[in-house]
TIDO-5234 format. One record per residue (C-alpha): residue number from 1; residue in one letter; x, y, z. Coordinates in nm, 2 decimals, decimal comma, padded with zeros to 4 digits. Layout:
// TIDO-5234
+------+--------+--------+--------+--------+
! gumi ! drenfi !      X !      Y !      Z !
+------+--------+--------+--------+--------+
!  NUM !      a !      X !      Y !      Z !
...
+------+--------+--------+--------+--------+
//
This chain:
// TIDO-5234
+------+--------+--------+--------+--------+
! gumi ! drenfi !      X !      Y !      Z !
+------+--------+--------+--------+--------+
!    1 !      m ! -00,33 !  02,23 ! -00,67 !
!    2 !      l ! -00,05 !  02,25 ! -00,92 !
!    3 !      n !  00,10 !  01,93 ! -01,06 !
!    4 !      t !  00,44 !  02,02 ! -00,91 !
!    5 !      e !  00,28 !  02,06 ! -00,57 !
!    6 !      i !  00,10 !  01,73 ! -00,59 !
!    7 !      k !  00,43 !  01,56 ! -00,68 !
!    8 !      e !  00,61 !  01,72 ! -00,39 !
!    9 !      v !  00,34 !  01,61 ! -00,14 !
!   10 !      v !  00,35 !  01,26 ! -00,28 !
!   11 !      k !  00,73 !  01,25 ! -00,25 !
!   12 !      q !  00,72 !  01,38 !  00,11 !
!   13 !      k !  00,46 !  01,13 !  00,23 !
!   14 !      y !  00,62 !  00,83 !  00,07 !
!   15 !      g !  00,96 !  00,93 !  00,20 !
!   16 !      e !  00,82 !  00,95 !  00,55 !
!   17 !      a !  00,66 !  00,61 !  00,51 !
!   18 !      a !  00,99 !  00,45 !  00,40 !
!   19 !      l !  01,16 !  00,60 !  00,70 !
!   20 !      r !  00,90 !  00,45 !  00,93 !
!   21 !      v !  00,98 !  00,10 !  00,79 !
!   22 !      r !  01,36 !  00,16 !  00,80 !
!   23 !      t !  01,35 !  00,27 !  01,16 !
!   24 !      g !  01,12 ! -00,01 !  01,27 !
!   25 !      k !  00,82 !  00,20 !  01,35 !
!   26 !      g !  00,57 !  00,00 !  01,16 !
!   27 !      s !  00,44 ! -00,07 !  00,81 !
!   28 !      a !  00,39 !  00,19 !  00,55 !
!   29 !      c !  00,04 !  00,14 !  00,42 !
!   30 !      c ! -00,14 !  00,34 !  00,15 !
!   31 !      g ! -00,24 !  00,68 !  00,29 !
!   32 !      a ! -00,07 !  00,63 !  00,63 !
!   33 !      t !  00,04 !  00,95 !  00,80 !
!   34 !      a !  00,26 !  01,02 !  01,10 !
!   35 !      g !  00,07 !  00,94 !  01,42 !
!   36 !      d ! -00,18 !  00,70 !  01,28 !
!   37 !      s ! -00,23 !  00,34 !  01,37 !
!   38 !      l ! -00,02 !  00,22 !  01,07 !
!   39 !      s ! -00,28 ! -00,05 !  01,00 !
!   40 !      c ! -00,34 ! -00,14 !  00,64 !
!   41 !      d ! -00,65 ! -00,01 !  00,47 !
!   42 !      p ! -00,87 ! -00,24 !  00,25 !
!   43 !      i ! -00,69 ! -00,13 ! -00,07 !
!   44 !      t ! -00,35 ! -00,26 !  00,04 !
!   45 !      a ! -00,44 ! -00,55 !  00,27 !
!   46 !      d ! -00,37 ! -00,92 !  00,19 !
!   47 !      l ! -00,22 ! -00,88 ! -00,16 !
!   48 !      y !  00,06 ! -01,13 ! -00,12 !
!   49 !      d !  00,03 ! -01,49 ! -00,01 !
!   50 !      a !  00,26 ! -01,66 !  00,24 !
!   51 !      s !  00,48 ! -01,82 ! -00,02 !
!   52 !      q !  00,55 ! -01,49 ! -00,18 !
!   53 !      a !  00,61 ! -01,32 !  00,15 !
!   54 !      a !  00,87 ! -01,59 !  00,24 !
!   55 !      q !  01,07 ! -01,50 ! -00,07 !
!   56 !      i !  01,15 ! -01,14 !  00,02 !
!   57 !      p !  01,27 ! -00,94 !  00,32 !
!   58 !      q !  00,99 ! -00,84 !  00,57 !
!   59 !      e !  01,08 ! -00,47 !  00,51 !
!   60 !      a !  00,98 ! -00,50 !  00,14 !
!   61 !      l !  00,64 ! -00,63 !  00,24 !
!   62 !      q !  00,59 ! -00,36 !  00,50 !
!   63 !      a !  00,67 ! -00,09 !  00,25 !
!   64 !      s !  00,41 ! -00,21 !  00,00 !
!   65 !      f !  00,15 !  00,05 ! -00,10 !
!   66 !      g !  00,00 ! -00,16 ! -00,37 !
!   67 !      c ! -00,36 ! -00,22 ! -00,47 !
!   68 !      g ! -00,29 ! -00,55 ! -00,64 !
!   69 !      n ! -00,03 ! -00,81 ! -00,72 !
!   70 !      p !  00,09 ! -00,76 ! -01,07 !
!   71 !      t !  00,37 ! -01,02 ! -01,03 !
!   72 !      a !  00,11 ! -01,29 ! -00,98 !
!   73 !      l ! -00,11 ! -01,18 ! -01,28 !
!   74 !      a !  00,16 ! -01,08 ! -01,53 !
!   75 !      e !  00,31 ! -01,36 ! -01,74 !
!   76 !      l !  00,68 ! -01,32 ! -01,68 !
!   77 !      h !  00,93 ! -01,56 ! -01,85 !
!   78 !      p !  01,29 ! -01,64 ! -01,79 !
!   79 !      g !  01,53 ! -01,40 ! -01,96 !
!   80 !      e !  01,28 ! -01,11 ! -01,98 !
!   81 !      i !  01,35 ! -00,75 ! -01,88 !
!   82 !      v !  01,09 ! -00,61 ! -01,64 !
!   83 !      l !  01,04 ! -00,25 ! -01,53 !
!   84 !      d !  00,83 ! -00,16 ! -01,22 !
!   85 !      l !  00,70 !  00,20 ! -01,23 !
!   86 !      g !  00,71 !  00,35 ! -00,88 !
!   87 !      s !  00,89 !  00,05 ! -00,72 !
!   88 !      g !  00,88 !  00,18 ! -00,36 !
!   89 !      g !  01,04 ! -00,07 ! -00,12 !
!   90 !      g !  01,11 ! -00,31 ! -00,40 !
!   91 !      i !  00,86 ! -00,60 ! -00,33 !
!   92 !      d !  00,74 ! -00,64 ! -00,69 !
!   93 !      v !  01,09 ! -00,59 ! -00,84 !
!   94 !      l !  01,23 ! -00,86 ! -00,62 !
!   95 !      l !  00,95 ! -01,10 ! -00,69 !
!   96 !      s !  00,98 ! -01,03 ! -01,07 !
!   97 !      a !  01,36 ! -01,09 ! -01,05 !
!   98 !      r !  01,30 ! -01,44 ! -00,92 !
!   99 !      r !  01,06 ! -01,51 ! -01,21 !
!  100 !      v !  01,28 ! -01,39 ! -01,49 !
!  101 !      g !  01,58 ! -01,56 ! -01,34 !
!  102 !      p !  01,95 ! -01,49 ! -01,38 !
!  103 !      t !  01,93 ! -01,44 ! -01,75 !
!  104 !      g !  01,66 ! -01,17 ! -01,71 !
!  105 !      k !  01,66 ! -00,84 ! -01,52 !
!  106 !      a !  01,42 ! -00,64 ! -01,31 !
!  107 !      y !  01,44 ! -00,26 ! -01,29 !
!  108 !      g !  01,27 ! -00,05 ! -01,03 !
!  109 !      l !  01,20 !  00,32 ! -01,09 !
!  110 !      d !  01,12 !  00,56 ! -00,80 !
!  111 !      m !  01,16 !  00,93 ! -00,74 !
!  112 !      t !  01,19 !  00,91 ! -00,36 !
!  113 !      d !  01,54 !  00,89 ! -00,21 !
!  114 !      e !  01,42 !  00,72 !  00,11 !
!  115 !      m !  01,23 !  00,45 ! -00,09 !
!  116 !      l !  01,53 !  00,39 ! -00,31 !
!  117 !      a !  01,75 !  00,34 ! -00,01 !
!  118 !      l !  01,50 !  00,10 !  00,15 !
!  119 !      a !  01,47 ! -00,09 ! -00,18 !
!  120 !      r !  01,85 ! -00,13 ! -00,23 !
!  121 !      e !  01,87 ! -00,25 !  00,13 !
!  122 !      n !  01,60 ! -00,51 !  00,06 !
!  123 !      q !  01,79 ! -00,61 ! -00,26 !
!  124 !      r !  02,10 ! -00,67 ! -00,06 !
!  125 !      k !  01,92 ! -00,88 !  00,20 !
!  126 !      a !  01,75 ! -01,08 ! -00,08 !
!  127 !      g !  02,09 ! -01,13 ! -00,26 !
!  128 !      a !  01,93 ! -01,03 ! -00,59 !
!  129 !      s !  02,20 ! -00,97 ! -00,85 !
!  130 !      n !  01,97 ! -00,92 ! -01,15 !
!  131 !      v !  01,80 ! -00,61 ! -01,00 !
!  132 !      e !  01,87 ! -00,24 ! -01,05 !
!  133 !      f !  01,69 !  00,05 ! -00,89 !
!  134 !      l !  01,68 !  00,38 ! -01,08 !
!  135 !      k !  01,60 !  00,73 ! -00,95 !
!  136 !      g !  01,35 !  00,91 ! -01,17 !
!  137 !      e !  00,99 !  01,00 ! -01,25 !
!  138 !      i !  00,75 !  00,77 ! -01,42 !
!  139 !      e !  00,67 !  01,06 ! -01,66 !
!  140 !      h !  01,04 !  01,06 ! -01,77 !
!  141 !      i !  01,17 !  00,70 ! -01,77 !
!  142 !      p !  01,55 !  00,69 ! -01,77 !
!  143 !      l !  01,58 !  00,40 ! -02,01 !
!  144 !      p !  01,63 !  00,38 ! -02,39 !
!  145 !      d !  01,36 !  00,32 ! -02,65 !
!  146 !      g !  01,25 ! -00,04 ! -02,69 !
!  147 !      s !  01,45 ! -00,17 ! -02,40 !
!  148 !      v !  01,19 ! -00,35 ! -02,18 !
!  149 !      d !  00,98 ! -00,66 ! -02,23 !
!  150 !      v !  00,72 ! -00,60 ! -01,96 !
!  151 !      i !  00,61 ! -00,30 ! -01,76 !
!  152 !      i !  00,45 ! -00,36 ! -01,42 !
!  153 !      s !  00,32 ! -00,11 ! -01,16 !
!  154 !      n !  00,13 ! -00,13 ! -00,84 !
!  155 !      c ! -00,11 !  00,15 ! -00,77 !
!  156 !      v !  00,13 !  00,42 ! -00,88 !
!  157 !      i !  00,01 !  00,55 ! -01,22 !
!  158 !      n ! -00,31 !  00,68 ! -01,06 !
!  159 !      l ! -00,08 !  00,91 ! -00,84 !
!  160 !      s !  00,05 !  01,09 ! -01,15 !
!  161 !      s ! -00,11 !  01,42 ! -01,25 !
!  162 !      d !  00,01 !  01,36 ! -01,61 !
!  163 !      k ! -00,10 !  01,00 ! -01,69 !
!  164 !      d ! -00,09 !  01,06 ! -02,07 !
!  165 !      r !  00,28 !  01,13 ! -02,04 !
!  166 !      v !  00,33 !  00,82 ! -01,82 !
!  167 !      l !  00,16 !  00,59 ! -02,08 !
!  168 !      r !  00,35 !  00,74 ! -02,37 !
!  169 !      e !  00,67 !  00,68 ! -02,19 !
!  170 !      a !  00,57 !  00,32 ! -02,11 !
!  171 !      f !  00,50 !  00,27 ! -02,48 !
!  172 !      r !  00,83 !  00,42 ! -02,57 !
!  173 !      v !  01,05 !  00,20 ! -02,36 !
!  174 !      l !  00,87 ! -00,12 ! -02,44 !
!  175 !      k !  01,00 ! -00,34 ! -02,72 !
!  176 !      p !  00,76 ! -00,41 ! -03,01 !
!  177 !      g !  00,53 ! -00,68 ! -02,88 !
!  178 !      g !  00,61 ! -00,58 ! -02,52 !
!  179 !      r !  00,34 ! -00,60 ! -02,25 !
!  180 !      f !  00,19 ! -00,35 ! -02,01 !
!  181 !      a !  00,06 ! -00,53 ! -01,70 !
!  182 !      v ! -00,02 ! -00,31 ! -01,41 !
!  183 !      s ! -00,25 ! -00,30 ! -01,10 !
!  184 !      d ! -00,42 !  00,03 ! -01,04 !
!  185 !      v ! -00,73 !  00,18 ! -00,89 !
!  186 !      v ! -01,01 !  00,27 ! -01,13 !
!  187 !      t ! -01,35 !  00,42 ! -01,10 !
!  188 !      r ! -01,70 !  00,36 ! -01,24 !
!  189 !      g ! -01,97 !  00,63 ! -01,23 !
!  190 !      e ! -01,97 !  00,98 ! -01,10 !
!  191 !      i ! -01,73 !  01,06 ! -00,80 !
!  192 !      a ! -01,79 !  01,34 ! -00,55 !
!  193 !      p ! -01,57 !  01,64 ! -00,63 !
!  194 !      n ! -01,44 !  01,66 ! -00,27 !
!  195 !      i ! -01,28 !  01,32 ! -00,31 !
!  196 !      r ! -01,12 !  01,43 ! -00,64 !
!  197 !      e ! -00,99 !  01,75 ! -00,48 !
!  198 !      s ! -00,84 !  01,59 ! -00,17 !
!  199 !      v ! -00,46 !  01,57 ! -00,18 !
!  200 !      m ! -00,45 !  01,33 !  00,11 !
!  201 !      l ! -00,67 !  01,10 ! -00,08 !
!  202 !      w ! -00,44 !  01,14 ! -00,38 !
!  203 !      i ! -00,16 !  01,01 ! -00,16 !
!  204 !      g ! -00,39 !  00,74 ! -00,05 !
!  205 !      c ! -00,43 !  00,60 ! -00,41 !
!  206 !      v ! -00,79 !  00,71 ! -00,46 !
!  207 !      a ! -00,84 !  01,07 ! -00,58 !
!  208 !      g ! -00,62 !  01,03 ! -00,88 !
!  209 !      a ! -00,79 !  00,72 ! -01,01 !
!  210 !      l ! -00,92 !  00,73 ! -01,37 !
!  211 !      e ! -01,26 !  00,61 ! -01,48 !
!  212 !      d ! -01,21 !  00,27 ! -01,64 !
!  213 !      e ! -01,31 !  00,37 ! -02,00 !
!  214 !      e ! -01,10 !  00,69 ! -01,97 !
!  215 !      y ! -00,80 !  00,47 ! -01,88 !
!  216 !      r ! -00,87 !  00,25 ! -02,19 !
!  217 !      a ! -00,89 !  00,56 ! -02,41 !
!  218 !      k ! -00,56 !  00,70 ! -02,28 !
!  219 !      l ! -00,39 !  00,36 ! -02,35 !
!  220 !      q ! -00,52 !  00,36 ! -02,70 !
!  221 !      a ! -00,41 !  00,72 ! -02,75 !
!  222 !      a ! -00,06 !  00,62 ! -02,64 !
!  223 !      g ! -00,05 !  00,34 ! -02,91 !
!  224 !      f ! -00,15 !  00,03 ! -02,71 !
!  225 !      t ! -00,37 ! -00,24 ! -02,84 !
!  226 !      q ! -00,54 ! -00,56 ! -02,69 !
!  227 !      i ! -00,64 ! -00,36 ! -02,38 !
!  228 !      e ! -00,81 ! -00,54 ! -02,10 !
!  229 !      i ! -00,93 ! -00,40 ! -01,76 !
!  230 !      e ! -01,01 ! -00,68 ! -01,51 !
!  231 !      p ! -01,15 ! -00,58 ! -01,17 !
!  232 !      t ! -00,98 ! -00,76 ! -00,89 !
!  233 !      r ! -01,13 ! -00,60 ! -00,58 !
!  234 !      v ! -01,45 ! -00,38 ! -00,57 !
!  235 !      y ! -01,47 ! -00,15 ! -00,26 !
!  236 !      r ! -01,80 ! -00,13 ! -00,08 !
!  237 !      t ! -01,93 !  00,11 !  00,18 !
!  238 !      q ! -01,75 ! -00,05 !  00,48 !
!  239 !      d ! -01,42 ! -00,05 !  00,29 !
!  240 !      a ! -01,46 !  00,32 !  00,23 !
!  241 !      r ! -01,53 !  00,38 !  00,60 !
!  242 !      e ! -01,21 !  00,19 !  00,68 !
!  243 !      f ! -01,01 !  00,40 !  00,43 !
!  244 !      l ! -01,15 !  00,74 !  00,50 !
!  245 !      r ! -01,14 !  00,73 !  00,88 !
!  246 !      d ! -00,79 !  00,86 !  00,91 !
!  247 !      q ! -00,82 !  01,12 !  00,63 !
!  248 !      h ! -01,00 !  01,39 !  00,83 !
!  249 !      i ! -01,31 !  01,34 !  00,62 !
!  250 !      d ! -01,66 !  01,27 !  00,74 !
!  251 !      a ! -01,65 !  00,90 !  00,65 !
!  252 !      g ! -02,00 !  00,83 !  00,76 !
!  253 !      a ! -02,15 !  01,08 !  00,51 !
!  254 !      l ! -01,91 !  01,01 !  00,23 !
!  255 !      a ! -01,87 !  00,63 !  00,23 !
!  256 !      p ! -02,22 !  00,55 !  00,09 !
!  257 !      q ! -02,14 !  00,79 ! -00,21 !
!  258 !      v ! -01,84 !  00,58 ! -00,32 !
!  259 !      d ! -02,00 !  00,23 ! -00,27 !
!  260 !      g ! -01,90 !  00,01 ! -00,56 !
!  261 !      k ! -01,75 !  00,30 ! -00,76 !
!  262 !      f ! -01,38 !  00,24 ! -00,67 !
!  263 !      m ! -01,20 ! -00,09 ! -00,76 !
!  264 !      s ! -00,86 ! -00,23 ! -00,79 !
!  265 !      a ! -00,81 ! -00,37 ! -01,14 !
!  266 !      f ! -00,55 ! -00,55 ! -01,34 !
!  267 !      i ! -00,48 ! -00,36 ! -01,67 !
!  268 !      r ! -00,32 ! -00,54 ! -01,96 !
!  269 !      a ! -00,22 ! -00,39 ! -02,30 !
!  270 !      i !  00,03 ! -00,47 ! -02,58 !
!  271 !      k !  00,27 ! -00,25 ! -02,78 !
!  272 !      p !  00,21 ! -00,38 ! -03,14 !
!  273 !      a !  00,50 ! -00,52 ! -03,33 !
!  274 !      g !  00,64 ! -00,32 ! -03,61 !
!  275 !      v !  00,56 !  00,03 ! -03,48 !
!  276 !      p !  00,79 !  00,32 ! -03,39 !
!  277 !      a !  00,89 !  00,38 ! -03,02 !
!  278 !      q !  00,64 !  00,68 ! -03,02 !
!  279 !      p !  00,30 !  00,65 ! -03,19 !
!  280 !      c !  00,29 !  00,87 ! -03,50 !
!  281 !      c !  00,06 !  01,17 ! -03,45 !
!  282 !      g !  00,18 !  01,40 ! -03,72 !
!  283 !      p ! -00,05 !  01,54 ! -03,99 !
!  284 !      t !  00,06 !  01,28 ! -04,24 !
!  285 !      c ! -00,01 !  00,97 ! -04,04 !
!  286 !      c ! -00,31 !  01,03 ! -03,81 !
!  287 !      n ! -00,67 !  01,07 ! -03,92 !
+------+--------+--------+--------+--------+
//
């Protein structure tokens, strides 16, 4: 399937999920489709504790598609500027805004009008004045070079069909010394081709996942250093059955093939100080 087709399917499905939350028809869990039970799969379940849930509107929690909790793992400080790539209903933006305080700012970037409307509604309910939601694609971030201290993201980069472009853009907008601190799904070992080829699984945060060492290599190619990939949840056979059951796929046959090969991970990296916004790859500066 062409990259543009994948993007349109992603936009449509996440837009539908946002509308389900706004109309009170249930939560919008990763991979949910119209007519399903709307129960969260193992990737998205139980990521935020009660104290965090109490800080934000319920609709922000219901619209979470994440595979981790980057706001709990990233070291955010008062006064910093944070950008959330693929901010959805705004849960991680609103939690980050509380941590950076009134002297800081939290941006959310999303390409889906319905999600942006939901996020801005959640911002109003939360009374967050140091938040701004931007419309755009994570492959083309609408912010200036060197304008952000920390980039977070929650199970969104794996949805992009041009991850190299996403990581180069992240590098560009970070200040020298800025931090990349995202949650994402990664793989280890060989994955069956029918999983990679399934668009519905792409929407569900699985098929687009990179192998962990490939993710590391792409970060290095974009210019990042001090790269760490820390597994936070490894999915076993039963988890795969839970996830695949609503995807029109023979979960019983496929689940054993993915046992232990998919995991949520927290991925950290640094933009080195004293480098240009884009890493130099011309003939005079790269070996």
